[in-house]
KOLNUMI-973851 format. One record per residue (C-alpha): residue number from 0; residue in three letters; x, y, z. Coordinates in steps of 0.1 Angstrom, whole numbers. Example, Ala and Ser with C-alpha at 12.3 -4.5 7.8 and 13.67 -1.06 7.14 Angstrom:
REC     k     r      px      py      pz
REC     0   ALA     123     -45      78
REC     1   SER     137     -11      71
This chain:
REC     k     r      px      py      pz
REC     0   UNK      33    1021    -171
REC     1   UNK      58    1049    -166
REC     2   UNK      93    1047    -180
REC     3   UNK     108    1049    -145
REC     4   UNK      87    1020    -133
REC     5   UNK      96    1000    -164
REC     6   UNK     133    1008    -160
REC     7   UNK     131     997    -123
REC     8   UNK     115     964    -134
REC     9   UNK     143     958    -159
REC    10   UNK     170     965    -132
REC    11   UNK     153     942    -108
REC    12   UNK     151     914    -134
REC    13   UNK     187     919    -142
REC    14   UNK     197     916    -106
REC    15   UNK     177     885    -101
REC    16   UNK     192     869    -132
REC    17   UNK     227     878    -121
REC    18   UNK     221     864     -86
REC    19   UNK     208     831    -101
REC    20   UNK     239     829    -124
REC    21   UNK     262     835     -94
REC    22   UNK     245     808     -74
REC    23   UNK     247     783    -103
REC    24   UNK     284     791    -109
REC    25   UNK     294     782     -74
REC    26   UNK     288     746     -81
REC    27   UNK     271     739     -48
REC    28   UNK     248     711     -39
REC    29   UNK     234     694      -8
REC    30   UNK     238     658       6
REC    31   UNK     211     647      30
REC    32   UNK     195     616      43
REC    33   UNK     184     596      73
REC    34   UNK     200     572      97
REC    35   UNK     181     541     107
REC    36   UNK     187     514     134
REC    37   UNK     187     478     124
REC    38   UNK     151     476     135
REC    39   UNK     142     504     111
REC    40   UNK     136     530     137
REC    41   UNK     151     565     132
REC    42   UNK     183     573     151
REC    43   UNK     183     607     168
REC    44   UNK     217     623     175
REC    45   UNK     237     600     153
REC    46   UNK     270     615     142
REC    47   UNK     273     615     104
REC    48   UNK     307     619      88
REC    49   UNK     311     631      52
REC    50   UNK     342     635      32
REC    51   UNK     351     640      -4
REC    52   UNK     359     606     -20
REC    53   UNK     396     616     -21
REC    54   UNK     396     616      18
REC    55   UNK     402     653      24
REC    56   UNK     384     676      47
REC    57   UNK     358     655      66
REC    58   UNK     328     672      81
REC    59   UNK     304     659     107
REC    60   UNK     267     666     115
REC    61   UNK     242     651     139
REC    62   UNK     208     638     130
REC    63   UNK     177     657     141
REC    64   UNK     146     644     159
REC    65   UNK     135     625     128
REC    66   UNK     170     610     121
REC    67   UNK     177     633      92
REC    68   UNK     209     651      84
REC    69   UNK     221     677      58
REC    70   UNK     254     689      44
REC    71   UNK     246     721      25
REC    72   UNK     269     741       2
REC    73   UNK     290     712     -11
REC    74   UNK     311     714     -42
REC    75   UNK     300     693     -71
REC    76   UNK     317     659     -69
REC    77   UNK     319     625     -52
REC    78   UNK     315     620     -14
REC    79   UNK     317     592      11
REC    80   UNK     294     592      41
REC    81   UNK     288     570      72
REC    82   UNK     271     572     106
REC    83   UNK     278     563     142
REC    84   UNK     256     560     172
REC    85   UNK     255     539     204
REC    86   UNK     286     519     195
REC    87   UNK     273     510     160
REC    88   UNK     286     522     126
REC    89   UNK     269     521      93
REC    90   UNK     288     509      62
REC    91   UNK     304     537      42
REC    92   UNK     283     549      13
REC    93   UNK     310     555     -12
REC    94   UNK     311     578     -43
REC    95   UNK     277     595     -37
REC    96   UNK     274     621     -65
REC    97   UNK     265     657     -55
REC    98   UNK     253     678     -84
REC    99   UNK     251     716     -85
REC   100   UNK     217     730     -74
REC   101   UNK     204     696     -63
REC   102   UNK     202     674     -32
REC   103   UNK     215     639     -32
REC   104   UNK     199     616      -6
REC   105   UNK     211     585      12
REC   106   UNK     198     562      39
REC   107   UNK     224     549      63
REC   108   UNK     216     517      83
REC   109   UNK     235     511     115
REC   110   UNK     250     476     116
REC   111   UNK     242     454     146
REC   112   UNK     268     455     175
REC   113   UNK     292     427     173
REC   114   UNK     290     406     204
REC   115   UNK     317     384     217
REC   116   UNK     306     349     226
REC   117   UNK     304     343     263
REC   118   UNK     334     323     274
REC   119   UNK     327     292     293
REC   120   UNK     349     282     322
REC   121   UNK     377     258     313
REC   122   UNK     366     222     316
REC   123   UNK     381     202     342
REC   124   UNK     388     166     337
REC   125   UNK     389     146     369
REC   126   UNK     401     110     364
């Protein structure tokens, strides 16, 4: 192997190592998951809200054709996430830990719609 080729290999390895170190030092991770209806079917187009557990800077995404969502490039830390579709909310998933270089996964289940009982007409008492 020529010395020029060997030197080029060392330079390339150095660049790749530096790029990897830079990516790790950013402290970024991903939070992803899936939204399901109460019957267990996936929910397409659900709006998913994510915010750091301290309540700052919420972000939203929509679920894809398989009900999946992703929030890439998140700082390491704790996050709260919930979903909304067709008048139904999921419960908040609180304090989901996002780790540098990893993906945290959650499944959000939409709660059944609250129904109001049908009101019956007032009873009349005829003596």
